[in-house]
N, C-alpha and C positions, 0 to 999 in steps of 0.2 A: 171345297171343305165341305160344309154340311148343305144337303140340298134343298131343304126346306126352311132354310135360316139365312137371312143376310146378316151374316158377322163380319165384323171388321177385326183386323189382327189386332189392334189397339184395345178391343174390349175382351181378350184372352189373356189371362195370367199364365197359364201352362196346359200341357197336353199329358196326359198319362196314359201309359198302353195299358191294356187289360186284355191280354190273349190276341184275339183278333178284333177288338174293337178298340176305339181311343176314345178316350173321356176328356172333354173340353172343359175346364174349370174358367169362369168368367169373373170379370172384378164386380159384377153385381152379385156375385155368390152362387150363381145357377151352375149347373151342370148338365152339358148336353154329351149324347154319345153318338159317336159316328160306328158305322159296322166296317169302316176301312182300317188298316193298320196304322201303326206310327208311323213306321217305314214309307207309307203311301203318302201321308200327310208332310213328311219331311220332305220330300220331293216337290211340295207344292210350292210355286213362285210367291204365293200371297203370304209365306210363313218365312220369307226369308231373313227376318230380324227375329228369328227364334233360335235357341241353341240348344242342341242336341247334348245332353249332360250325362246321360246313362241310358241304358238299355229301354228303360221306361218312362223316360221323361224328357220334354221339349220345354224349354222355359222362354218366356218372351223378355228379351233384353230390357225392354222399356220398364218391366216390373221387379228387376233384381236391386234390391236395396243396399245389400253389402253380401260379404262372403268370408268365411275363414278358412284357413290354411294351414295343416300343421303335416309335413313330411306328404304321405299318400292320403291323408284326410282332407278332402276339401267339402265345404258344405256350404250352399248358396241359400240366402235367405231372403224371400219375397219381400215386396213392402207390405203385403197383409199378414206378415208374421210366419208363413209356412217356410218348412226347412226342406231342403232337398239335398240329398247326399250324392256328391259327383262320383261317376264310377272311377276306379283306381287307373285304369288305362286311358282316360281321358283328363287325367288331373292337368297334367303339363299345357296340354292344349287350351284347356277352360281358364287355368289363371292367366295365360298369356292373352286370352281374349279380352277376360273382366279387366287386367290392367291396361289395356288398349282404351277400352271405353270408360275408364277412370272410375270403376266401382269401387266404394271403401273397403278396404281389409280391416277385421277385427282380429283380436288377439284370440287364439285358441283357448277355449276353457276346457279344463280337465274336470270330469265329473265323476 
């Protein structure tokens, strides 16, 4: 993962792509930046408990609080309150994975 940091997967909420960099968002509120792509980190065996939900995000399954789905609009809510929109092409797969690990589904609210 990061060369100069001793990180554990349970300390990471999610990863966000930023062109050829990856931002690691930690549960203590800190943000670390890696000079590798998100695709590189996706292949890392230590991050096997993460779910790639879009081109830009990988989410730690441990910190998914709930999700809402309405047709092709799926949103994941992390335990810290952060909301991540799931890519349309990944909706079916993500919904199946979330049901398999018993993540609660909430009703979709139209605003």
